C-alpha positions as CSV (number, residue, x, y, z in Angstrom):
1,M,0.1,-0.2,-0.1
2,L,2.9,2.8,1.0
3,A,4.7,1.5,-2.4
4,E,1.7,2.4,-4.1
5,N,1.0,5.7,-2.7
6,V,4.5,6.7,-3.0
7,E,4.0,5.8,-6.9
8,R,1.1,7.8,-7.2
9,I,2.4,10.6,-6.1
10,L,5.4,10.5,-7.9
11,S,3.5,10.0,-10.7
12,Q,1.3,13.0,-10.0
13,V,4.7,15.0,-9.8
14,R,6.0,14.1,-13.0
15,A,2.7,14.7,-14.8
16,D,2.0,18.1,-13.3
17,G,5.4,19.3,-11.7
18,D,5.5,22.3,-9.5
19,S,1.8,22.7,-9.3
20,T,1.4,19.3,-7.4
21,L,4.3,19.9,-5.2
22,R,2.7,22.9,-4.0
23,A,-0.5,21.4,-3.5
24,L,1.3,18.4,-1.8
25,T,3.4,21.0,0.5
26,R,0.2,22.7,1.3
27,R,-1.5,19.4,2.4
28,F,1.2,17.6,4.3
29,D,3.1,20.5,5.4
30,G,0.3,23.0,5.9
31,C,2.3,25.7,4.2
32,E,2.1,27.7,1.2
33,L,5.9,28.0,-0.8
34,G,6.4,31.1,-2.9
35,S,9.6,29.7,-4.4
36,F,11.3,26.2,-4.3
37,R,14.6,28.1,-4.8
38,V,16.3,28.4,-1.3
39,S,18.4,31.8,-1.7
40,E,22.1,32.1,-0.2
41,D,20.6,34.0,3.0
42,E,18.5,31.3,3.5
43,F,21.4,28.8,3.4
44,E,23.6,31.1,5.5
45,A,21.0,31.6,8.0
46,A,20.5,27.7,8.1
47,E,24.0,27.1,8.7
48,A,24.3,29.6,11.3
49,Q,22.0,27.5,13.3
50,V,24.4,24.5,13.5
51,S,26.8,24.1,16.1
52,P,30.5,23.8,15.2
53,A,30.5,20.6,17.0
54,L,27.9,19.3,14.5
55,K,29.5,20.3,11.6
56,Q,32.8,18.7,12.5
57,A,30.7,15.4,13.4
58,I,29.1,15.8,9.5
59,T,32.6,16.2,8.2
60,N,34.0,13.6,9.9
61,A,31.3,11.2,9.1
62,I,32.0,12.0,5.4
63,E,35.6,11.3,5.7
64,R,34.9,8.1,6.8
65,L,32.5,7.2,4.6
66,V,34.5,8.1,1.5
67,K,37.8,6.3,3.1
68,F,35.8,3.0,3.6
69,H,34.1,3.1,0.1
70,E,37.3,4.4,-1.9
71,A,39.1,1.5,0.2
72,G,36.4,-1.3,-1.4
73,A,36.2,0.1,-5.3
74,P,37.0,-1.6,-8.1
75,R,40.4,-0.4,-9.6
76,G,41.6,-0.4,-13.2
77,Y,44.8,-1.7,-14.4
78,A,46.6,-2.0,-17.5
79,L,48.8,-5.7,-18.3
80,E,50.8,-6.7,-21.1
81,T,49.7,-10.4,-21.6
82,A,51.9,-11.0,-24.6
83,P,54.6,-9.1,-26.2
84,G,53.0,-6.0,-27.9
85,L,49.3,-7.4,-26.2
86,N,48.0,-4.8,-23.7
87,C,44.8,-5.6,-21.8
88,E,43.4,-2.7,-19.5
89,R,40.8,-2.7,-17.0
90,V,39.2,0.9,-17.5
91,I,36.4,1.6,-14.3
92,R,33.8,4.0,-15.7
93,P,30.2,5.0,-14.7
94,I,27.4,4.0,-17.1
95,E,24.1,5.6,-17.2
96,R,22.4,2.4,-18.4
97,V,23.2,-1.3,-18.6
98,G,21.4,-4.4,-20.2
99,L,22.2,-8.2,-19.4
100,Y,21.5,-11.0,-21.3
101,V,22.0,-14.4,-19.4
102,P,21.8,-17.6,-21.8
103,A,19.8,-20.3,-20.6
104,G,19.9,-24.2,-21.7
105,S,21.9,-26.8,-20.0
106,A,24.7,-24.4,-18.8
107,P,23.5,-21.1,-18.1
108,L,26.6,-18.9,-18.5
109,P,26.3,-14.7,-17.9
110,S,27.8,-12.7,-20.1
């Protein structure tokens, strides 16, 4: 039920854009938003409310998370497997991927 409600809301927002976001904000948050854009002054005011200790804790958490995920990330490499034959593993993000897995007596991922 929850997933269906969320999908319905997302579909409404995709179809109607900001007008749906404004209506949902009125409904769920009980307020009218003039603009969705946050000004520099608003960012600065919000940051001023965050204590130095909390800012440092956030910075430390980010550093630990980055360190952990960098350690486990796959790495590219290059190797000459025969004279003049260079093979290389290149790591780069891709937007979409398709996968074909053949079936039969010995299914082998491709």
